[in-house]
N, C-alpha and C positions, 0 to 999 in steps of 0.2 A: 504494500500500498505504498508505502514510502515511497518509492519508486516514483509509482505514479503522479504526486503528490509534484514529486520535482520533476516529474516531464510537464507535468498538467504550469507547473510556474515558468519551467523554461520555455516553455507557447508562449506561454503567453507575454515573457519580458521580450519575444521576440515581436510579438503583436505589437505590442508597446510601440516598437522603435516604427512601422509601416501607417502609425495613426497619427491623420492632423496634431499638428503640435506636440508631436510626443517628444522634441527635447527640449522641453520645458517640464519635463516628469525625467527626477529623477532616478536612476534603476534602485539605486540602492537602499532595499528595505529601512534594513534596518538606522538610517537616518531621518528618513522623512517624519515630517512634521504632522499632525493630525491634522492637518487642514488637507496636508500634498496630496497622505496616503488617498481615503478614498475616492479623491481624482486619478489617482493609477490603477487600484483597482479596479473603476470602471472603464477607463481604455482595455485594460487585461480582458473583460468584456466583448470588447470590441472588434471580434470575428463576425463573419460573412453569417454563419447561423446562428447567434446570440443576439441582436443585434437589438430585442427589445432587452432584456438583462443587461447591457448596454447604458443604457438611456434609465432603468431603473438607477445600473449602480450611480449615474451620474445627480439623481431626481437625488436620490444619499448622501452624496458628498454635495452638495446644496443646504441638504440640512445642516450641514455641518457649519458647514459659510451657505449662508443665506448670497453676500453678497458679489460672491467669486463669481466675475465677469469670466474664467476660462469656464465653468462646469454652463453657461447658461451658450457658450458657444460650439461648447465643442454636441450638448443636446442641440440645438440649431441644424447642424450638421446631422446627424443624427435624423432628425426628422424629416429637414430634405431631403437627405439624396439615400437612407438607405426604410425608417419607416413609410412615407409617401403618407406624411399627417405634415401638410404644410403654415397650418393653420398654427401647430406648435411652434413651427421653427419660426414662424413673423414674434412672435410671442417671446420667444430665447435669442434671438437676435435682436429685440430690442430690449429686453435686460441689458442683452451683453452691452450694447451703445450707452444703453445709457450709464451701467456700473462701470464705463471705464470709456472716457467722454475725451480718452485722450488714446484714441487707438488707431493703432497706424492706419488702417483698413477699412477709413468708416464708410467711404464711395461705394464698396466692393462687398459690403454688407448692404448697403442699401441694394443694389442693387440684388442682391440673392433673396432680400426684401419683396423689393419687385416683382419676382418668378415667383418667388411660393403667391404671392397677391395675383397672380397670371393662371397658375396654377392652379388655385381654389376654386377662380371662378370657371375656368374648365370645371373643372370636379359638376363642379354646381349645373354647368347650364346642359354635360349631361346626361341631366336626371332625368329618364324619362315622365312625357308628358302626361296629367292624369286625362283616361280616359274618361270622353263624353256619354252618354247614354245615344243608340240610337233614335231619331228622330223620326216619332209614329205616323 
């Protein structure tokens, strides 16, 4: 069982390196502060078949550090690109901008928000129209 846990831990660290913003996440778990540990745990969940778990872990990170702009950014990215929830992505992108007003990428984030709004409108427009009863 210990071997399995080590393997999962190593795989998690490999996946950490592949995610957006991974360079900001320290790899040495013993040195992590309590605010950083949930973020890194969330990144470890962000493999293709468990994105929902990653979103839950980032939500947990927000409970630990509610003003974490990085957690909002990661959630927005997950909701936009992997979980197909543009409304949630818009909220988290807006929170990211609110919490980090000096972010180096506000124009890019606003483009993401605009794209999510377009996707949301498209999703709403694709709903089937209600059927009207035939005229007698």
